[in-house]
KEVOSE-938561 format. One record per residue (C-alpha): residue in three letters; x, y, z. Coordinates in steps of 0.5 Angstrom, whole numbers, padded with zeros to 4 digits, always signed. Example, Ala and Ser with C-alpha at 12.3 -4.5 7.8 and 13.67 -1.06 7.14 Angstrom:
KEVOSE-938561
ALA+0025-0009+0016SER+0027-0002+0014
This chain:
KEVOSE-938561
UNK-0010-0042-0025UNK-0005-0037-0022UNK+0002-0037-0023UNK+0006-0037-0017UNK+0013-0036-0016UNK+0018-0036-0010UNK+0024-0032-0012UNK+0030-0029-0007UNK+0028-0022-0006UNK+0033-0016-0008UNK+0034-0009-0005UNK+0030-0007-0010UNK+0024-0011-0008UNK+0024-0007-0001UNK+0019-0002-0002UNK+0014-0007-0005UNK+0015-0012+0000UNK+0014-0007+0006UNK+0007-0004+0002UNK+0005-0011+0002UNK+0007-0013+0009UNK+0004-0007+0012UNK-0003-0008+0008UNK-0003-0016+0010UNK-0002-0014+0017UNK-0006-0008+0018UNK-0012-0013+0015UNK-0010-0018+0020UNK-0011-0013+0026UNK-0017-0010+0023UNK-0020-0017+0023UNK-0017-0020+0030UNK-0016-0013+0034UNK-0022-0009+0032UNK-0026-0010+0039UNK-0019-0010+0043UNK-0017-0003+0040UNK-0012-0002+0046UNK-0009-0009+0045UNK-0002-0009+0042UNK+0000-0016+0039UNK+0007-0016+0036UNK+0005-0023+0033UNK+0000-0019+0029UNK+0003-0013+0028UNK+0011-0015+0029UNK+0016-0009+0030UNK+0018-0005+0024UNK+0013-0008+0019UNK+0012-0002+0016UNK+0019+0000+0015UNK+0023+0000+0009UNK+0029+0000+0012UNK+0027-0006+0016UNK+0026-0010+0010UNK+0032-0008+0007UNK+0036-0011+0013UNK+0032-0017+0012UNK+0034-0018+0005UNK+0041-0017+0007UNK+0042-0021+0013UNK+0036-0026+0013UNK+0033-0031+0008UNK+0028-0027+0005UNK+0023-0029-0001UNK+0018-0025-0005UNK+0012-0029-0008UNK+0010-0027-0015UNK+0003-0028-0017UNK+0001-0027-0024UNK+0008-0023-0025UNK+0007-0018-0019UNK+0009-0019-0012UNK+0003-0021-0008UNK+0007-0023-0001UNK+0013-0025+0002UNK+0017-0030+0007UNK+0023-0028+0012UNK+0027-0034+0014UNK+0032-0035+0019UNK+0037-0041+0017UNK+0042-0043+0023UNK+0048-0047+0020UNK+0043-0051+0015UNK+0040-0055+0021UNK+0035-0050+0024UNK+0030-0046+0021UNK+0025-0041+0023UNK+0019-0038+0019UNK+0020-0030+0022UNK+0014-0028+0017UNK+0010-0030+0012UNK+0005-0026+0009UNK+0000-0026+0003UNK-0004-0020+0001UNK-0011-0021+0003UNK-0015-0021-0003UNK-0011-0027-0005UNK-0011-0031+0002UNK-0015-0038+0002UNK-0013-0040-0005UNK-0007-0044-0004UNK-0001-0039-0005UNK+0001-0040+0003UNK+0001-0048+0002UNK+0006-0047-0004UNK+0010-0042+0000UNK+0011-0047+0005UNK+0012-0053+0001UNK+0018-0049-0003UNK+0022-0047+0003UNK+0022-0054+0006UNK+0024-0056-0001UNK+0029-0051-0002UNK+0032-0052+0005UNK+0032-0060+0005UNK+0037-0061+0011UNK+0033-0057+0016UNK+0031-0062+0022UNK+0027-0057+0026UNK+0023-0051+0023UNK+0020-0046+0028UNK+0015-0041+0028UNK+0010-0036+0033UNK+0003-0034+0031UNK-0002-0030+0035UNK-0007-0035+0038UNK-0012-0030+0036UNK-0011-0032+0029UNK-0015-0038+0028UNK-0014-0039+0021UNK-0006-0039+0022UNK-0007-0044+0027UNK-0011-0049+0023UNK-0006-0047+0017UNK+0000-0049+0020UNK-0002-0055+0024UNK-0005-0058+0017UNK+0003-0057+0015UNK+0005-0062+0020UNK+0007-0056+0025UNK+0006-0058+0033UNK+0004-0054+0038UNK+0010-0054+0043UNK+0008-0047+0047UNK+0002-0043+0048UNK+0001-0037+0052UNK-0005-0032+0053UNK-0004-0029+0046UNK+0002-0033+0043UNK+0002-0040+0040UNK+0009-0043+0038UNK+0010-0049+0033UNK+0015-0054+0031UNK+0016-0058+0026UNK+0021-0064+0026UNK+0024-0067+0019UNK+0028-0073+0019UNK+0035-0072+0016UNK+0041-0076+0015UNK+0048-0074+0019UNK+0052-0070+0014UNK+0058-0067+0018UNK+0060-0066+0026UNK+0060-0059+0024UNK+0052-0060+0024UNK+0052-0064+0030UNK+0045-0062+0034UNK+0045-0062+0041UNK+0038-0062+0044UNK+0035-0061+0051UNK+0042-0061+0055UNK+0041-0059+0062UNK+0048-0055+0063UNK+0045-0050+0068UNK+0051-0048+0073UNK+0056-0051+0068UNK+0063-0048+0068UNK+0066-0049+0061UNK+0074-0047+0060UNK+0078-0048+0054UNK+0073-0050+0049UNK+0073-0049+0042UNK+0066-0047+0040UNK+0068-0043+0033UNK+0062-0043+0028UNK+0057-0046+0033UNK+0050-0044+0033UNK+0046-0043+0039UNK+0038-0043+0038UNK+0032-0043+0043UNK+0036-0044+0049UNK+0036-0041+0056UNK+0042-0037+0057UNK+0040-0033+0063UNK+0045-0030+0067UNK+0050-0033+0063UNK+0057-0030+0064UNK+0063-0030+0059UNK+0070-0028+0061UNK+0076-0027+0057UNK+0073-0030+0050UNK+0074-0029+0043UNK+0067-0027+0040UNK+0070-0024+0034UNK+0065-0024+0028UNK+0059-0027+0032UNK+0052-0025+0031UNK+0047-0024+0035UNK+0040-0024+0032UNK+0033-0024+0036UNK+0036-0024+0043UNK+0033-0022+0049UNK+0039-0018+0053UNK+0034-0014+0058UNK+0039-0012+0064UNK+0045-0015+0061UNK+0052-0012+0063UNK+0057-0011+0058UNK+0064-0009+0060UNK+0071-0009+0058UNK+0069-0010+0051UNK+0073-0009+0044UNK+0067-0007+0040UNK+0071-0004+0034UNK+0067-0004+0027UNK+0061-0007+0030UNK+0054-0006+0028UNK+0048-0005+0032UNK+0041-0005+0027UNK+0034-0005+0030UNK+0036-0005+0037UNK+0032-0003+0043UNK+0036+0001+0048UNK+0031+0004+0053UNK+0034+0005+0059UNK+0041+0003+0057UNK+0047+0007+0060UNK+0054+0008+0057UNK+0059+0010+0062UNK+0066+0011+0061UNK+0066+0009+0054UNK+0071+0012+0048UNK+0073+0011+0041UNK+0079+0006+0042UNK+0086+0007+0040UNK+0084+0008+0033UNK+0079+0014+0034UNK+0074+0011+0029UNK+0068+0016+0029UNK+0061+0013+0032UNK+0055+0014+0027UNK+0048+0015+0029UNK+0043+0015+0023UNK+0035+0015+0023UNK+0035+0014+0031UNK+0030+0016+0036UNK+0034+0019+0042UNK+0028+0023+0045UNK+0029+0026+0052UNK+0036+0023+0052UNK+0042+0026+0056UNK+0049+0027+0054UNK+0054+0029+0060UNK+0061+0030+0061UNK+0063+0028+0054UNK+0068+0030+0049UNK+0064+0032+0043UNK+0069+0036+0039UNK+0067+0036+0032UNK+0061+0032+0033UNK+0056+0033+0027UNK+0049+0033+0027UNK+0045+0033+0021UNK+0038+0033+0018UNK+0036+0031+0025UNK+0030+0033+0029UNK+0032+0038+0035UNK+0026+0040+0038UNK+0027+0041+0046UNK+0034+0039+0045UNK+0039+0043+0050UNK+0046+0044+0051UNK+0048+0047+0058UNK+0041+0048+0059UNK+0040+0053+0053UNK+0035+0051+0048UNK+0038+0049+0041UNK+0033+0052+0037UNK+0034+0059+0041UNK+0041+0058+0039UNK+0039+0057+0032UNK+0034+0063+0032UNK+0040+0068+0035UNK+0045+0065+0029UNK+0040+0066+0024UNK+0038+0073+0026UNK+0045+0075+0026UNK+0047+0072+0020UNK+0041+0076+0017UNK+0044+0082+0020UNK+0051+0081+0017UNK+0048+0079+0010UNK+0044+0086+0010UNK+0051+0090+0011UNK+0055+0087+0006
């Protein structure tokens, strides 16, 4: 019998976990999408599943565990735990060669034992993955939503009320409500419709936004000093009349895809661009690679004369 352990992942595990996840999800894609080559199914190949940086983020910010089988990492599970009341299984993966041997079931039992206070567990999977549907349903998950390519599951676990801070409000109809002077510090909001909600004159210091749809949202007159944006999709976003605030702290872009972007009428004094792909980038209509070529030619000439 194989020895299976589920242990909290560390940053040193990021590369190995990413490799196992890539191998697992690529095999799922080969199995379920081979006849639909143009189809994109993010439940089978989730965004960033090949990125070591994304895995490092999961290890640092979420609850990420490695599955060790006979001494080596052969799978993992990534959870989002909200105030020890609500839990989401973001990703669970076991290397293809070890699937069907009860390892996934041991992982599911582990996380429920580890987080006994969770009242509601939630997860999503592709409706194409018939084995996944049977697996989750065999562990007590109920299908609560189904679309053409996606199934959403929920599992409710009985739990005693321990604190008013963990009081759970469900299925409230507050559409169009006006809230004034409320103290919602340390509150958590999950699985809710906040479309067109309007926040004005609110203190949201140290707030966390994860797995949120901000499509066509408007952000104005905000203080975002020392905030951090990680793994954010910025397609079609516009930054207008924006500065660095009173402290003048610099902005850092690292490992970002900014192809075909535009920077206009901006103060870029002392801006540094290092180890970046500059093909096709222009400044005032002049190609940067042409400028660099002229610079290199001039420097070579100067070196010859010295």
